[in-house]
Every structure is written in structure tokens, then in C-alpha cells.
N, CA, C and O atoms as a GROMACS GRO file, in nm:
protein
  312
    1UNK      N    1   4.753  -3.743  -3.815
    1UNK     CA    2   4.705  -3.634  -3.735
    1UNK      C    3   4.583  -3.682  -3.656
    1UNK      O    4   4.503  -3.762  -3.704
    2UNK      N    5   4.572  -3.633  -3.535
    2UNK     CA    6   4.464  -3.673  -3.447
    2UNK      C    7   4.341  -3.586  -3.470
    2UNK      O    8   4.353  -3.465  -3.488
    3UNK      N    9   4.225  -3.646  -3.470
    3UNK     CA   10   4.102  -3.570  -3.484
    3UNK      C   11   4.035  -3.558  -3.348
    3UNK      O   12   4.036  -3.652  -3.267
    4UNK      N   13   3.976  -3.442  -3.324
    4UNK     CA   14   3.910  -3.416  -3.197
    4UNK      C   15   3.766  -3.375  -3.227
    4UNK      O   16   3.740  -3.291  -3.313
    5UNK      N   17   3.675  -3.436  -3.155
    5UNK     CA   18   3.534  -3.403  -3.176
    5UNK      C   19   3.491  -3.294  -3.078
    5UNK      O   20   3.556  -3.271  -2.976
    6UNK      N   21   3.382  -3.230  -3.109
    6UNK     CA   22   3.328  -3.126  -3.023
    6UNK      C   23   3.286  -3.184  -2.888
    6UNK      O   24   3.299  -3.118  -2.785
    7UNK      N   25   3.234  -3.305  -2.889
    7UNK     CA   26   3.194  -3.369  -2.763
    7UNK      C   27   3.314  -3.391  -2.673
    7UNK      O   28   3.306  -3.373  -2.552
    8UNK      N   29   3.427  -3.430  -2.732
    8UNK     CA   30   3.549  -3.451  -2.654
    8UNK      C   31   3.597  -3.318  -2.592
    8UNK      O   32   3.641  -3.316  -2.478
    9UNK      N   33   3.589  -3.210  -2.666
    9UNK     CA   34   3.629  -3.078  -2.615
    9UNK      C   35   3.538  -3.036  -2.501
    9UNK      O   36   3.586  -2.989  -2.397
   10UNK      N   37   3.407  -3.052  -2.518
   10UNK     CA   38   3.314  -3.015  -2.412
   10UNK      C   39   3.336  -3.099  -2.286
   10UNK      O   40   3.330  -3.046  -2.175
   11UNK      N   41   3.361  -3.227  -2.302
   11UNK     CA   42   3.387  -3.314  -2.187
   11UNK      C   43   3.515  -3.272  -2.116
   11UNK      O   44   3.522  -3.274  -1.993
   12UNK      N   45   3.616  -3.235  -2.193
   12UNK     CA   46   3.742  -3.190  -2.135
   12UNK      C   47   3.722  -3.061  -2.055
   12UNK      O   48   3.781  -3.045  -1.948
   13UNK      N   49   3.642  -2.970  -2.105
   13UNK     CA   50   3.612  -2.844  -2.034
   13UNK      C   51   3.540  -2.874  -1.904
   13UNK      O   52   3.573  -2.817  -1.800
   14UNK      N   53   3.442  -2.963  -1.908
   14UNK     CA   54   3.366  -2.998  -1.787
   14UNK      C   55   3.456  -3.062  -1.683
   14UNK      O   56   3.445  -3.032  -1.565
   15UNK      N   57   3.546  -3.151  -1.727
   15UNK     CA   58   3.634  -3.222  -1.634
   15UNK      C   59   3.735  -3.129  -1.566
   15UNK      O   60   3.770  -3.151  -1.450
   16UNK      N   61   3.782  -3.028  -1.636
   16UNK     CA   62   3.890  -2.944  -1.585
   16UNK      C   63   3.846  -2.805  -1.538
   16UNK      O   64   3.930  -2.726  -1.495
   17UNK      N   65   3.718  -2.775  -1.547
   17UNK     CA   66   3.673  -2.639  -1.514
   17UNK      C   67   3.689  -2.608  -1.365
   17UNK      O   68   3.720  -2.494  -1.330
   18UNK      N   69   3.668  -2.706  -1.278
   18UNK     CA   70   3.679  -2.682  -1.134
   18UNK      C   71   3.822  -2.642  -1.096
   18UNK      O   72   3.843  -2.547  -1.022
   19UNK      N   73   3.920  -2.716  -1.148
   19UNK     CA   74   4.061  -2.685  -1.119
   19UNK      C   75   4.101  -2.551  -1.182
   19UNK      O   76   4.175  -2.474  -1.122
   20UNK      N   77   4.052  -2.524  -1.302
   20UNK     CA   78   4.086  -2.398  -1.369
   20UNK      C   79   4.030  -2.279  -1.294
   20UNK      O   80   4.099  -2.178  -1.277
   21UNK      N   81   3.906  -2.289  -1.248
   21UNK     CA   82   3.845  -2.180  -1.172
   21UNK      C   83   3.918  -2.158  -1.039
   21UNK      O   84   3.936  -2.044  -0.997
   22UNK      N   85   3.958  -2.265  -0.974
   22UNK     CA   86   4.032  -2.253  -0.847
   22UNK      C   87   4.166  -2.185  -0.870
   22UNK      O   88   4.208  -2.102  -0.789
   23UNK      N   89   4.234  -2.219  -0.978
   23UNK     CA   90   4.362  -2.156  -1.010
   23UNK      C   91   4.345  -2.008  -1.038
   23UNK      O   92   4.427  -1.927  -0.995
   24UNK      N   93   4.241  -1.972  -1.110
   24UNK     CA   94   4.216  -1.830  -1.140
   24UNK      C   95   4.187  -1.753  -1.012
   24UNK      O   96   4.236  -1.642  -0.995
   25UNK      N   97   4.106  -1.811  -0.923
   25UNK     CA   98   4.072  -1.742  -0.798
   25UNK      C   99   4.194  -1.721  -0.709
   25UNK      O  100   4.208  -1.615  -0.649
   26UNK      N  101   4.282  -1.819  -0.700
   26UNK     CA  102   4.398  -1.807  -0.612
   26UNK      C  103   4.508  -1.720  -0.673
   26UNK      O  104   4.587  -1.661  -0.599
   27UNK      N  105   4.515  -1.712  -0.805
   27UNK     CA  106   4.622  -1.634  -0.867
   27UNK      C  107   4.590  -1.485  -0.873
   27UNK      O  108   4.682  -1.404  -0.891
   28UNK      N  109   4.465  -1.447  -0.860
   28UNK     CA  110   4.430  -1.306  -0.870
   28UNK      C  111   4.468  -1.235  -0.741
   28UNK      O  112   4.453  -1.292  -0.633
   29UNK      N  113   4.518  -1.110  -0.749
   29UNK     CA  114   4.559  -1.038  -0.629
   29UNK      C  115   4.439  -1.000  -0.543
   29UNK      O  116   4.330  -0.974  -0.594
   30UNK      N  117   4.459  -0.998  -0.414
   30UNK     CA  118   4.352  -0.960  -0.322
   30UNK      C  119   4.260  -1.075  -0.293
   30UNK      O  120   4.257  -1.175  -0.364
   31UNK      N  121   4.185  -1.059  -0.189
   31UNK     CA  122   4.090  -1.163  -0.149
   31UNK      C  123   3.948  -1.116  -0.181
   31UNK      O  124   3.922  -0.996  -0.185
   32UNK      N  125   3.859  -1.209  -0.202
   32UNK     CA  126   3.720  -1.176  -0.224
   32UNK      C  127   3.691  -1.125  -0.364
   32UNK      O  128   3.772  -1.139  -0.455
   33UNK      N  129   3.575  -1.067  -0.378
   33UNK     CA  130   3.532  -1.018  -0.508
   33UNK      C  131   3.602  -0.889  -0.543
   33UNK      O  132   3.643  -0.812  -0.456
   34UNK      N  133   3.615  -0.867  -0.672
   34UNK     CA  134   3.670  -0.740  -0.719
   34UNK      C  135   3.563  -0.633  -0.711
   34UNK      O  136   3.447  -0.658  -0.744
   35UNK      N  137   3.601  -0.517  -0.668
   35UNK     CA  138   3.507  -0.407  -0.659
   35UNK      C  139   3.483  -0.350  -0.798
   35UNK      O  140   3.577  -0.316  -0.870
   36UNK      N  141   3.357  -0.340  -0.834
   36UNK     CA  142   3.323  -0.281  -0.962
   36UNK      C  143   3.292  -0.133  -0.940
   36UNK      O  144   3.218  -0.096  -0.849
   37UNK      N  145   3.350  -0.051  -1.022
   37UNK     CA  146   3.323   0.092  -1.010
   37UNK      C  147   3.314   0.153  -1.149
   37UNK      O  148   3.375   0.106  -1.245
   38UNK      N  149   3.239   0.256  -1.157
   38UNK     CA  150   3.228   0.329  -1.283
   38UNK      C  151   3.249   0.476  -1.252
   38UNK      O  152   3.226   0.522  -1.140
   39UNK      N  153   3.291   0.549  -1.351
   39UNK     CA  154   3.309   0.692  -1.331
   39UNK      C  155   3.173   0.759  -1.333
   39UNK      O  156   3.084   0.722  -1.409
   40UNK      N  157   3.158   0.857  -1.248
   40UNK     CA  158   3.031   0.930  -1.241
   40UNK      C  159   3.024   1.032  -1.354
   40UNK      O  160   3.126   1.088  -1.396
   41UNK      N  161   2.904   1.056  -1.402
   41UNK     CA  162   2.885   1.156  -1.506
   41UNK      C  163   2.897   1.294  -1.442
   41UNK      O  164   2.873   1.309  -1.322
   42UNK      N  165   2.933   1.395  -1.519
   42UNK     CA  166   2.944   1.530  -1.461
   42UNK      C  167   2.815   1.577  -1.394
   42UNK      O  168   2.820   1.644  -1.291
   43UNK      N  169   2.702   1.545  -1.451
   43UNK     CA  170   2.575   1.583  -1.391
   43UNK      C  171   2.552   1.515  -1.257
   43UNK      O  172   2.499   1.575  -1.163
   44UNK      N  173   2.593   1.389  -1.248
   44UNK     CA  174   2.578   1.315  -1.123
   44UNK      C  175   2.669   1.372  -1.015
   44UNK      O  176   2.629   1.384  -0.900
   45UNK      N  177   2.791   1.407  -1.052
   45UNK     CA  178   2.885   1.467  -0.956
   45UNK      C  179   2.829   1.599  -0.904
   45UNK      O  180   2.834   1.625  -0.784
   46UNK      N  181   2.777   1.681  -0.994
   46UNK     CA  182   2.721   1.811  -0.955
   46UNK      C  183   2.602   1.793  -0.860
   46UNK      O  184   2.591   1.864  -0.761
   47UNK      N  185   2.514   1.699  -0.891
   47UNK     CA  186   2.396   1.675  -0.807
   47UNK      C  187   2.437   1.625  -0.668
   47UNK      O  188   2.383   1.671  -0.568
   48UNK      N  189   2.531   1.532  -0.662
   48UNK     CA  190   2.576   1.481  -0.532
   48UNK      C  191   2.645   1.589  -0.450
   48UNK      O  192   2.630   1.593  -0.328
   49UNK      N  193   2.722   1.675  -0.515
   49UNK     CA  194   2.787   1.785  -0.444
   49UNK      C  195   2.684   1.881  -0.386
   49UNK      O  196   2.697   1.926  -0.272
   50UNK      N  197   2.582   1.912  -0.464
   50UNK     CA  198   2.477   2.002  -0.415
   50UNK      C  199   2.402   1.940  -0.296
   50UNK      O  200   2.369   2.010  -0.200
   51UNK      N  201   2.376   1.812  -0.303
   51UNK     CA  202   2.309   1.744  -0.191
   51UNK      C  203   2.397   1.748  -0.066
   51UNK      O  204   2.347   1.775   0.043
   52UNK      N  205   2.526   1.723  -0.081
   52UNK     CA  206   2.618   1.723   0.033
   52UNK      C  207   2.627   1.861   0.097
   52UNK      O  208   2.623   1.874   0.219
   53UNK      N  209   2.638   1.965   0.014
   53UNK     CA  210   2.647   2.101   0.066
   53UNK      C  211   2.518   2.139   0.138
   53UNK      O  212   2.522   2.202   0.243
   54UNK      N  213   2.405   2.102   0.081
   54UNK     CA  214   2.276   2.134   0.143
   54UNK      C  215   2.261   2.063   0.277
   54UNK      O  216   2.212   2.123   0.373
   55UNK      N  217   2.302   1.937   0.287
   55UNK     CA  218   2.294   1.864   0.414
   55UNK      C  219   2.386   1.927   0.519
   55UNK      O  220   2.350   1.936   0.636
   56UNK      N  221   2.506   1.970   0.477
   56UNK     CA  222   2.600   2.032   0.570
   56UNK      C  223   2.543   2.165   0.621
   56UNK      O  224   2.548   2.193   0.741
   57UNK      N  225   2.490   2.246   0.532
   57UNK     CA  226   2.433   2.375   0.573
   57UNK      C  227   2.312   2.355   0.664
   57UNK      O  228   2.293   2.433   0.757
   58UNK      N  229   2.232   2.254   0.639
   58UNK     CA  230   2.118   2.223   0.726
   58UNK      C  231   2.166   2.182   0.865
   58UNK      O  232   2.105   2.221   0.965
   59UNK      N  233   2.274   2.105   0.872
   59UNK     CA  234   2.329   2.063   1.001
   59UNK      C  235   2.387   2.182   1.077
   59UNK      O  236   2.376   2.189   1.199
   60UNK      N  237   2.449   2.276   1.005
   60UNK     CA  238   2.504   2.396   1.069
   60UNK      C  239   2.390   2.479   1.128
   60UNK      O  240   2.401   2.528   1.241
   61UNK      N  241   2.282   2.495   1.053
   61UNK     CA  242   2.167   2.573   1.103
   61UNK      C  243   2.102   2.506   1.222
   61UNK      O  244   2.055   2.574   1.313
   62UNK      N  245   2.099   2.373   1.224
   62UNK     CA  246   2.037   2.299   1.334
   62UNK      C  247   2.128   2.289   1.455
   62UNK      O  248   2.085   2.243   1.561
   63UNK      N  249   2.253   2.331   1.442
   63UNK     CA  250   2.347   2.327   1.554
   63UNK      C  251   2.403   2.188   1.581
   63UNK      O  252   2.442   2.158   1.694
   64UNK      N  253   2.407   2.105   1.483
   64UNK     CA  254   2.457   1.969   1.501
   64UNK      C  255   2.607   1.958   1.478
   64UNK      O  256   2.664   1.850   1.495
   65UNK      N  257   2.672   2.065   1.441
   65UNK     CA  258   2.816   2.065   1.417
   65UNK      C  259   2.881   2.151   1.524
   65UNK      O  260   2.844   2.267   1.544
   66UNK      N  261   2.980   2.093   1.593
   66UNK     CA  262   3.051   2.168   1.695
   66UNK      C  263   3.200   2.144   1.682
   66UNK      O  264   3.244   2.035   1.644
   67UNK      N  265   3.278   2.246   1.713
   67UNK     CA  266   3.423   2.237   1.706
   67UNK      C  267   3.475   2.183   1.838
   67UNK      O  268   3.459   2.246   1.942
   68UNK      N  269   3.537   2.066   1.834
   68UNK     CA  270   3.585   1.998   1.954
   68UNK      C  271   3.726   2.042   1.987
   68UNK      O  272   3.758   2.065   2.104
   69UNK      N  273   3.810   2.054   1.888
   69UNK     CA  274   3.950   2.093   1.907
   69UNK      C  275   3.994   2.185   1.797
   69UNK      O  276   3.914   2.237   1.719
   70UNK      N  277   4.126   2.205   1.793
   70UNK     CA  278   4.180   2.296   1.693
   70UNK      C  279   4.154   2.245   1.551
   70UNK      O  280   4.124   2.323   1.460
   71UNK      N  281   4.166   2.112   1.532
   71UNK     CA  282   4.148   2.054   1.399
   71UNK      C  283   4.040   1.946   1.397
   71UNK      O  284   4.037   1.864   1.305
   72UNK      N  285   3.953   1.945   1.497
   72UNK     CA  286   3.853   1.839   1.507
   72UNK      C  287   3.714   1.901   1.513
   72UNK      O  288   3.689   1.994   1.590
   73UNK      N  289   3.624   1.848   1.430
   73UNK     CA  290   3.484   1.893   1.428
   73UNK      C  291   3.396   1.773   1.456
   73UNK      O  292   3.417   1.666   1.400
   74UNK      N  293   3.297   1.789   1.543
   74UNK     CA  294   3.201   1.683   1.572
   74UNK      C  295   3.072   1.711   1.498
   74UNK      O  296   3.019   1.822   1.502
   75UNK      N  297   3.022   1.608   1.429
   75UNK     CA  298   2.899   1.621   1.352
   75UNK      C  299   2.801   1.518   1.405
   75UNK      O  300   2.819   1.398   1.384
   76UNK      N  301   2.696   1.563   1.474
   76UNK     CA  302   2.594   1.474   1.526
   76UNK      C  303   2.496   1.446   1.412
   76UNK      O  304   2.404   1.524   1.388
   77UNK      N  305   2.517   1.335   1.344
   77UNK     CA  306   2.440   1.304   1.224
   77UNK      C  307   2.301   1.251   1.252
   77UNK      O  308   2.222   1.237   1.159
   78UNK      N  309   2.268   1.222   1.378
   78UNK     CA  310   2.135   1.164   1.410
   78UNK      C  311   2.028   1.268   1.416
   78UNK      O  312   1.912   1.235   1.442
   0.00000   0.00000   0.00000
């Protein structure tokens, strides 16, 4: 039976890590980095909804929202 030392294993990892990483990058679907996302907590969702509604109501009061067509609304966000 063949014996393998820890140094031999570490050297093997160092020698083959570049090819292994390239294979992993090319085999994964999509290009670039994976998008990391987490689910929002219920409190966070509620706070963001309240902020959005308040900003919309403020824009309506300031006259920054106008109806352009039957199904189109223009919002001057500046």
C-alpha cells in the first residue's frame, strides 16, 4: 500500500488549484459573480413600504406625477 504524507497532499492542492478553480468558474451557469440575496424581515418590509408610500404621496402633493397616457404615468423624480 502506498503512503501519502501531508506535505505531498498540500503540494498537490497547490499545483492543481488554478485548473480546479478555472473549471469551477466555467462550469457554473451564468457569467460573473453570483448575486447574494437574503429575505427581508417583516419589520424591514413594513418600513420600506411606508417609506415608499410616503415618498409617492409627497410627489403627488408636489405635482411631480402626471398622467401622460391611458396607462402611462410620468414621475419627475428630481
